ROTI-652828 format. One record per residue (C-alpha): x, y, z; residue in one letter; residue number from 1. Coordinates in nm, 3 decimals, padded with zeros to 5 digits. Example, Ala and Ser with C-alpha at 12.3 -4.5 7.8 and 13.67 -1.06 7.14 Angstrom:
! residues 2
SITE        X        Y        Z  tordren  rolum
SITE   01.230  -00.450   00.780        A      1
SITE   01.367  -00.106   00.714        S      2
***
This chain:
! residues 409
SITE        X        Y        Z  tordren  rolum
SITE  -01.771  -03.352   03.917        X      1
SITE  -01.897  -03.616   03.677        X      2
SITE  -01.665  -03.823   03.462        X      3
SITE  -01.792  -03.645   03.152        X      4
SITE  -01.722  -03.308   03.311        X      5
SITE  -01.371  -03.419   03.405        X      6
SITE  -01.303  -03.532   03.050        X      7
SITE  -01.429  -03.197   02.914        X      8
SITE  -01.201  -03.003   03.150        X      9
SITE  -00.902  -03.211   03.038        X     10
SITE  -00.986  -03.150   02.673        X     11
SITE  -01.008  -02.773   02.723        X     12
SITE  -00.671  -02.756   02.900        X     13
SITE  -00.512  -02.983   02.646        X     14
SITE  -00.646  -02.757   02.370        X     15
SITE  -00.489  -02.456   02.542        X     16
SITE  -00.143  -02.613   02.537        X     17
SITE  -00.189  -02.718   02.174        X     18
SITE  -00.284  -02.359   02.085        X     19
SITE   00.024  -02.226   02.266        X     20
SITE   00.246  -02.461   02.067        X     21
SITE   00.095  -02.313   01.751        X     22
SITE   00.238  -01.980   01.868        X     23
SITE   00.581  -02.134   01.911        X     24
SITE   00.536  -02.132   02.291        X     25
SITE   00.587  -02.487   02.411        X     26
SITE   00.438  -02.532   02.761        X     27
SITE   00.553  -02.891   02.800        X     28
SITE   00.845  -02.827   03.032        X     29
SITE   00.874  -02.682   03.380        X     30
SITE   01.104  -02.402   03.262        X     31
SITE   01.068  -02.043   03.138        X     32
SITE   00.877  -02.037   02.810        X     33
SITE   01.029  -01.782   02.572        X     34
SITE   00.938  -01.650   02.226        X     35
SITE   01.204  -01.595   01.960        X     36
SITE   01.469  -01.332   02.028        X     37
SITE   01.318  -01.055   01.813        X     38
SITE   00.971  -01.094   01.968        X     39
SITE   01.118  -01.119   02.319        X     40
SITE   01.312  -00.794   02.278        X     41
SITE   01.002  -00.614   02.149        X     42
SITE   00.790  -00.749   02.434        X     43
SITE   01.044  -00.626   02.690        X     44
SITE   01.035  -00.277   02.541        X     45
SITE   00.656  -00.284   02.538        X     46
SITE   00.638  -00.392   02.905        X     47
SITE   00.884  -00.120   03.000        X     48
SITE   00.663   00.138   02.829        X     49
SITE   00.359  -00.001   03.014        X     50
SITE   00.528   00.037   03.354        X     51
SITE   00.638   00.393   03.279        X     52
SITE   00.292   00.497   03.155        X     53
SITE   00.129   00.348   03.463        X     54
SITE   00.395   00.467   03.709        X     55
SITE   00.449   00.110   03.834        X     56
SITE   00.794  -00.044   03.895        X     57
SITE   00.712  -00.392   03.766        X     58
SITE   00.552  -00.540   03.458        X     59
SITE   00.532  -00.871   03.273        X     60
SITE   00.365  -01.044   02.987        X     61
SITE   00.225  -01.367   03.129        X     62
SITE   00.158  -01.674   02.918        X     63
SITE  -00.073  -01.912   03.099        X     64
SITE  -00.064  -02.279   03.010        X     65
SITE  -00.265  -02.568   03.151        X     66
SITE  -00.035  -02.596   03.455        X     67
SITE   00.190  -02.292   03.471        X     68
SITE   00.219  -01.918   03.440        X     69
SITE   00.526  -01.822   03.236        X     70
SITE   00.655  -01.465   03.273        X     71
SITE   00.808  -01.332   02.952        X     72
SITE   00.901  -00.981   02.845        X     73
SITE   00.947  -00.881   03.210        X     74
SITE   01.055  -00.537   03.331        X     75
SITE   01.173  -00.467   03.687        X     76
SITE   01.169  -00.839   03.776        X     77
SITE   01.344  -01.147   03.650        X     78
SITE   01.114  -01.356   03.431        X     79
SITE   01.011  -01.675   03.602        X     80
SITE   00.751  -01.946   03.629        X     81
SITE   00.491  -02.039   03.887        X     82
SITE   00.204  -02.283   03.906        X     83
SITE  -00.120  -02.169   03.749        X     84
SITE  -00.285  -02.219   04.088        X     85
SITE  -00.062  -01.950   04.241        X     86
SITE  -00.105  -01.705   03.951        X     87
SITE  -00.304  -01.387   04.011        X     88
SITE  -00.372  -01.339   03.638        X     89
SITE  -00.500  -01.696   03.601        X     90
SITE  -00.792  -01.605   03.829        X     91
SITE  -00.923  -01.332   03.600        X     92
SITE  -00.777  -01.356   03.248        X     93
SITE  -01.050  -01.579   03.102        X     94
SITE  -01.308  -01.312   03.184        X     95
SITE  -01.157  -01.119   02.890        X     96
SITE  -01.199  -00.798   03.092        X     97
SITE  -00.934  -00.568   03.235        X     98
SITE  -00.865  -00.594   03.607        X     99
SITE  -00.742  -00.292   03.806        X    100
SITE  -00.700  -00.327   04.183        X    101
SITE  -00.561  -00.046   04.399        X    102
SITE  -00.476  -00.281   04.690        X    103
SITE  -00.485  -00.655   04.622        X    104
SITE  -00.466  -00.736   04.995        X    105
SITE  -00.817  -00.591   05.029        X    106
SITE  -00.963  -00.774   04.728        X    107
SITE  -01.122  -01.113   04.813        X    108
SITE  -01.002  -01.258   04.480        X    109
SITE  -00.637  -01.201   04.569        X    110
SITE  -00.608  -01.148   04.946        X    111
SITE  -00.488  -01.504   05.014        X    112
SITE  -00.271  -01.531   04.700        X    113
SITE   00.096  -01.609   04.772        X    114
SITE   00.200  -01.314   04.551        X    115
SITE   00.008  -01.091   04.794        X    116
SITE   00.055  -01.257   05.133        X    117
SITE   00.435  -01.242   05.126        X    118
SITE   00.491  -01.611   05.055        X    119
SITE   00.609  -01.521   04.701        X    120
SITE   00.563  -01.144   04.690        X    121
SITE   00.381  -00.850   04.846        X    122
SITE   00.180  -00.716   04.557        X    123
SITE  -00.058  -00.434   04.637        X    124
SITE  -00.138  -00.238   04.320        X    125
SITE  -00.226  -00.479   04.040        X    126
SITE  -00.356  -00.420   03.685        X    127
SITE  -00.382  -00.668   03.401        X    128
SITE  -00.537  -00.680   03.054        X    129
SITE  -00.606  -01.013   02.879        X    130
SITE  -00.419  -01.074   02.553        X    131
SITE  -00.703  -01.176   02.325        X    132
SITE  -00.645  -01.273   01.961        X    133
SITE  -00.891  -01.216   01.677        X    134
SITE  -00.994  -01.580   01.703        X    135
SITE  -01.090  -01.533   02.068        X    136
SITE  -00.796  -01.724   02.215        X    137
SITE  -00.644  -01.568   02.530        X    138
SITE  -00.282  -01.687   02.575        X    139
SITE  -00.223  -01.468   02.881        X    140
SITE  -00.207  -01.109   03.008        X    141
SITE  -00.014  -00.786   03.011        X    142
SITE   00.029  -00.709   03.381        X    143
SITE   00.179  -00.419   03.581        X    144
SITE   00.206  -00.414   03.959        X    145
SITE   00.366  -00.253   04.263        X    146
SITE   00.429  -00.329   04.631        X    147
SITE   00.248  -00.004   04.716        X    148
SITE  -00.122   00.075   04.675        X    149
SITE  -00.196   00.286   04.369        X    150
SITE  -00.480   00.417   04.152        X    151
SITE  -00.478   00.450   03.772        X    152
SITE  -00.637   00.728   03.572        X    153
SITE  -00.878   00.623   03.294        X    154
SITE  -00.634   00.734   03.026        X    155
SITE  -00.363   00.514   03.180        X    156
SITE  -00.598   00.216   03.171        X    157
SITE  -00.675   00.296   02.808        X    158
SITE  -00.306   00.304   02.719        X    159
SITE  -00.253  -00.028   02.897        X    160
SITE  -00.525  -00.180   02.676        X    161
SITE  -00.358  -00.036   02.364        X    162
SITE  -00.025  -00.188   02.466        X    163
SITE  -00.195  -00.523   02.529        X    164
SITE  -00.317  -00.519   02.170        X    165
SITE   00.038  -00.450   02.056        X    166
SITE   00.158  -00.748   02.260        X    167
SITE  -00.101  -00.963   02.082        X    168
SITE   00.034  -00.841   01.746        X    169
SITE   00.384  -00.952   01.850        X    170
SITE   00.257  -01.295   01.952        X    171
SITE   00.064  -01.321   01.624        X    172
SITE   00.388  -01.239   01.442        X    173
SITE   00.554  -01.531   01.616        X    174
SITE   00.247  -01.744   01.535        X    175
SITE   00.277  -01.668   01.164        X    176
SITE   00.653  -01.725   01.173        X    177
SITE   00.601  -02.062   01.340        X    178
SITE   00.341  -02.158   01.080        X    179
SITE   00.571  -02.056   00.796        X    180
SITE   00.863  -02.250   00.944        X    181
SITE   00.645  -02.558   00.983        X    182
SITE   00.503  -02.525   00.633        X    183
SITE   00.850  -02.476   00.488        X    184
SITE   00.979  -02.786   00.667        X    185
SITE   00.681  -02.992   00.546        X    186
SITE   00.720  -02.860   00.191        X    187
SITE   01.091  -02.936   00.194        X    188
SITE   01.023  -03.291   00.311        X    189
SITE   00.746  -03.335   00.054        X    190
SITE   00.967  -03.204  -00.226        X    191
SITE   01.244  -03.439  -00.124        X    192
SITE   01.008  -03.736  -00.135        X    193
SITE   00.865  -03.623  -00.467        X    194
SITE   01.213  -03.575  -00.612        X    195
SITE   01.314  -03.921  -00.496        X    196
SITE   00.999  -04.074  -00.645        X    197
SITE   01.044  -03.892  -00.977        X    198
SITE   01.408  -03.998  -00.990        X    199
SITE   01.326  -04.364  -00.926        X    200
SITE   01.041  -04.369  -01.178        X    201
SITE   01.252  -04.195  -01.443        X    202
SITE   01.539  -04.434  -01.386        X    203
SITE   01.317  -04.744  -01.390        X    204
SITE   01.137  -04.640  -01.708        X    205
SITE   01.451  -04.532  -01.886        X    206
SITE   01.605  -04.881  -01.882        X    207
SITE   01.326  -05.063  -02.074        X    208
SITE   01.279  -04.764  -02.304        X    209
SITE   01.647  -04.760  -02.391        X    210
SITE   01.625  -05.132  -02.463        X    211
SITE   01.330  -05.077  -02.696        X    212
SITE   01.514  -04.802  -02.884        X    213
SITE   01.816  -05.027  -02.914        X    214
SITE   01.609  -05.297  -03.084        X    215
SITE   01.450  -05.033  -03.309        X    216
SITE   01.797  -04.923  -03.423        X    217
SITE   01.897  -05.285  -03.488        X    218
SITE   01.589  -05.343  -03.704        X    219
SITE   01.643  -05.013  -03.886        X    220
SITE   01.992  -05.134  -03.982        X    221
SITE   01.857  -05.465  -04.107        X    222
SITE   01.908  -05.481  -04.488        X    223
SITE   01.571  -05.653  -04.523        X    224
SITE   01.394  -05.333  -04.409        X    225
SITE   01.395  -05.109  -04.712        X    226
SITE   01.354  -04.730  -04.681        X    227
SITE   01.008  -04.606  -04.774        X    228
SITE   00.831  -04.930  -04.686        X    229
SITE   00.545  -04.945  -04.436        X    230
SITE   00.771  -05.124  -04.187        X    231
SITE   01.034  -04.850  -04.215        X    232
SITE   00.771  -04.582  -04.156        X    233
SITE   00.642  -04.761  -03.846        X    234
SITE   00.997  -04.794  -03.715        X    235
SITE   01.055  -04.422  -03.772        X    236
SITE   00.742  -04.340  -03.572        X    237
SITE   00.834  -04.580  -03.292        X    238
SITE   01.189  -04.443  -03.277        X    239
SITE   01.077  -04.079  -03.279        X    240
SITE   00.816  -04.140  -03.007        X    241
SITE   01.063  -04.337  -02.798        X    242
SITE   01.329  -04.068  -02.824        X    243
SITE   01.076  -03.801  -02.724        X    244
SITE   00.976  -04.011  -02.424        X    245
SITE   01.340  -04.066  -02.332        X    246
SITE   01.402  -03.690  -02.354        X    247
SITE   01.104  -03.628  -02.127        X    248
SITE   01.231  -03.882  -01.873        X    249
SITE   01.570  -03.712  -01.874        X    250
SITE   01.401  -03.377  -01.815        X    251
SITE   01.189  -03.519  -01.532        X    252
SITE   01.498  -03.669  -01.373        X    253
SITE   01.682  -03.338  -01.406        X    254
SITE   01.382  -03.151  -01.266        X    255
SITE   01.366  -03.383  -00.965        X    256
SITE   01.726  -03.298  -00.877        X    257
SITE   01.720  -02.918  -00.894        X    258
SITE   01.688  -02.710  -00.580        X    259
SITE   01.825  -02.966  -00.339        X    260
SITE   02.158  -02.933  -00.163        X    261
SITE   02.266  -02.616  -00.340        X    262
SITE   02.620  -02.499  -00.268        X    263
SITE   02.635  -02.134  -00.378        X    264
SITE   02.959  -01.956  -00.448        X    265
SITE   03.059  -01.648  -00.648        X    266
SITE   03.031  -01.734  -01.019        X    267
SITE   03.113  -01.535  -01.332        X    268
SITE   02.803  -01.517  -01.551        X    269
SITE   03.021  -01.486  -01.861        X    270
SITE   03.220  -01.799  -01.780        X    271
SITE   02.906  -02.001  -01.695        X    272
SITE   02.729  -01.887  -02.013        X    273
SITE   03.042  -01.964  -02.219        X    274
SITE   03.043  -02.321  -02.093        X    275
SITE   02.674  -02.361  -02.184        X    276
SITE   02.727  -02.216  -02.532        X    277
SITE   03.007  -02.467  -02.593        X    278
SITE   02.798  -02.756  -02.454        X    279
SITE   02.511  -02.669  -02.689        X    280
SITE   02.747  -02.645  -02.984        X    281
SITE   02.644  -02.290  -03.073        X    282
SITE   02.913  -02.184  -03.317        X    283
SITE   02.757  -01.861  -03.447        X    284
SITE   02.941  -01.590  -03.255        X    285
SITE   02.667  -01.335  -03.320        X    286
SITE   02.384  -01.551  -03.190        X    287
SITE   02.464  -01.515  -02.816        X    288
SITE   02.594  -01.192  -02.663        X    289
SITE   02.717  -01.220  -02.303        X    290
SITE   02.795  -00.944  -02.053        X    291
SITE   02.961  -01.035  -01.724        X    292
SITE   02.835  -00.998  -01.368        X    293
SITE   02.921  -01.190  -01.052        X    294
SITE   02.637  -01.410  -00.923        X    295
SITE   02.620  -01.586  -00.587        X    296
SITE   02.478  -01.920  -00.703        X    297
SITE   02.538  -02.291  -00.727        X    298
SITE   02.759  -02.323  -01.039        X    299
SITE   02.596  -02.641  -01.167        X    300
SITE   02.242  -02.516  -01.125        X    301
SITE   02.329  -02.180  -01.280        X    302
SITE   02.454  -02.365  -01.588        X    303
SITE   02.135  -02.575  -01.594        X    304
SITE   01.928  -02.257  -01.581        X    305
SITE   02.122  -02.091  -01.865        X    306
SITE   02.111  -02.408  -02.073        X    307
SITE   01.733  -02.432  -02.041        X    308
SITE   01.685  -02.066  -02.131        X    309
SITE   01.916  -02.083  -02.433        X    310
SITE   01.750  -02.404  -02.552        X    311
SITE   01.409  -02.239  -02.522        X    312
SITE   01.532  -01.937  -02.717        X    313
SITE   01.646  -02.164  -03.001        X    314
SITE   01.328  -02.374  -02.996        X    315
SITE   01.095  -02.075  -03.003        X    316
SITE   01.278  -01.844  -03.243        X    317
SITE   01.083  -01.612  -03.470        X    318
SITE   01.055  -01.715  -03.837        X    319
SITE   01.080  -01.346  -03.934        X    320
SITE   01.432  -01.265  -03.809        X    321
SITE   01.762  -01.421  -03.721        X    322
SITE   01.783  -01.529  -03.359        X    323
SITE   01.981  -01.315  -03.116        X    324
SITE   02.014  -01.377  -02.741        X    325
SITE   02.161  -01.124  -02.496        X    326
SITE   02.271  -01.248  -02.152        X    327
SITE   02.348  -00.970  -01.904        X    328
SITE   02.311  -00.880  -01.539        X    329
SITE   02.314  -00.608  -01.277        X    330
SITE   02.425  -00.630  -00.916        X    331
SITE   02.405  -00.428  -00.596        X    332
SITE   02.420  -00.497  -00.224        X    333
SITE   02.091  -00.694  -00.246        X    334
SITE   02.242  -00.944  -00.491        X    335
SITE   02.233  -00.987  -00.868        X    336
SITE   01.969  -01.009  -01.139        X    337
SITE   02.051  -01.178  -01.466        X    338
SITE   01.856  -01.116  -01.787        X    339
SITE   01.832  -01.358  -02.077        X    340
SITE   01.663  -01.166  -02.358        X    341
SITE   01.581  -01.313  -02.699        X    342
SITE   01.404  -01.178  -03.007        X    343
SITE   01.193  -01.488  -03.065        X    344
SITE   00.819  -01.551  -03.054        X    345
SITE   00.779  -01.435  -02.697        X    346
SITE   00.500  -01.539  -02.460        X    347
SITE   00.168  -01.356  -02.428        X    348
SITE   00.108  -01.193  -02.086        X    349
SITE  -00.189  -01.420  -02.014        X    350
SITE   00.029  -01.730  -02.066        X    351
SITE   00.331  -01.629  -01.857        X    352
SITE   00.209  -01.769  -01.526        X    353
SITE   00.105  -02.109  -01.655        X    354
SITE   00.426  -02.175  -01.855        X    355
SITE   00.613  -02.175  -01.522        X    356
SITE   00.415  -02.481  -01.414        X    357
SITE   00.565  -02.826  -01.477        X    358
SITE   00.478  -03.002  -01.805        X    359
SITE   00.290  -02.706  -01.952        X    360
SITE   00.350  -02.625  -02.321        X    361
SITE   00.174  -02.370  -02.541        X    362
SITE   00.188  -02.598  -02.850        X    363
SITE   00.197  -02.319  -03.107        X    364
SITE   00.254  -02.389  -03.477        X    365
SITE   00.624  -02.404  -03.561        X    366
SITE   00.743  -02.445  -03.199        X    367
SITE   01.039  -02.674  -03.144        X    368
SITE   01.042  -02.992  -02.938        X    369
SITE   01.011  -02.969  -02.563        X    370
SITE   00.862  -03.126  -02.251        X    371
SITE   00.728  -02.819  -02.072        X    372
SITE   00.983  -02.848  -01.789        X    373
SITE   01.243  -02.591  -01.896        X    374
SITE   01.098  -02.274  -01.746        X    375
SITE   00.958  -02.466  -01.448        X    376
SITE   01.306  -02.598  -01.376        X    377
SITE   01.451  -02.246  -01.400        X    378
SITE   01.184  -02.114  -01.162        X    379
SITE   01.263  -02.391  -00.914        X    380
SITE   01.634  -02.310  -00.930        X    381
SITE   01.562  -01.942  -00.863        X    382
SITE   01.343  -02.023  -00.562        X    383
SITE   01.598  -02.267  -00.423        X    384
SITE   01.845  -01.977  -00.412        X    385
SITE   01.593  -01.749  -00.240        X    386
SITE   01.526  -01.553  -00.559        X    387
SITE   01.253  -01.544  -00.820        X    388
SITE   01.203  -01.570  -01.194        X    389
SITE   01.000  -01.317  -01.393        X    390
SITE   00.897  -01.311  -01.760        X    391
SITE   00.837  -00.998  -01.965        X    392
SITE   00.853  -00.885  -02.326        X    393
SITE   01.180  -00.791  -02.491        X    394
SITE   01.162  -00.444  -02.650        X    395
SITE   01.101  -00.501  -03.019        X    396
SITE   00.957  -00.850  -02.960        X    397
SITE   01.069  -01.167  -02.789        X    398
SITE   01.098  -01.289  -02.432        X    399
SITE   01.318  -01.165  -02.149        X    400
SITE   01.367  -01.386  -01.845        X    401
SITE   01.485  -01.206  -01.530        X    402
SITE   01.623  -01.419  -01.246        X    403
SITE   01.723  -01.270  -00.912        X    404
SITE   01.992  -01.418  -00.686        X    405
SITE   02.029  -01.275  -00.332        X    406
SITE   02.370  -01.158  -00.213        X    407
SITE   02.594  -01.403  -00.032        X    408
SITE   02.590  -01.399   00.346        X    409
***
């Protein structure tokens, strides 16, 4: 073998182990390689069905790594591990064709194999089907065997192939679960870094901005600056712009903190909404109507969500009617859904997806001040709890925000 050929062989085997890790099957250690509990249980049931259909006492799903054969989902035998060199399936699985042998001791491919000679076992009847994914990768085989010679009918072989496809589906399920877990972990880490960055930037910018606004207020109080003069107008514009920027920094800082380290408990929606109403200084008893429901949520983040939604309702009220907001909820064994319904301007269906993105505002005539982070913050809070936020029209006009919170464990 040339050096180049040796390097190619190493690369192919290394790629096989990398692919197995993508399926959550780590072949690094000389120990039984097992899928997650749900997949393992399903594989065991599938192998049992395969042995009964074929009339064979033993069956396994083999995962073949660069160095080993790992038996998983075994029936009739204890799952174990052997070297790939000793494996019967390793000799044929890359052909991607089924192998059915009535007596392995008479087949030149297997006659001297330790599973046949008696060194490890005395296999006679042997049948295996490669487990081939849609991408062409073959992680191993579905194998049934016996210590007595045996023939299979064509329909039995066909059923074995069907069961092999089902085994592939189970491994693909674990593959997708592994990918989702990895993506979730990476997203969580990325969000944490982004939140930290946003918090530091907001904090660092807030200090000089606060200083600037302080000097603006000092100059505004100077008796030499007369109201109505050009200087006074410039100061008004600087102060207004600075306060808007400071409000945006506060919103960014708040947004960077939501979703992390939530500590859910059972919270009264009526009590949480009452605290928000008092914080916002809403004195009109008829403006906000609250109906109680118990929500399993982080109390602080629930208040932040309600505060953002009530602030939005006040900022985007309709000029044609007096504002009214109804906060209510429903609950069942799945959890609770709260509804914050107003009779304001509402949001057109084509705009409802984009307003949930950070820093997006519709900028309609007559809209109140805002940074475009309110609904995005609420959506983030909902997702952090394992729920979701949905927007739809209030009957008669306005916007209803529905937020789901799963039940407590």
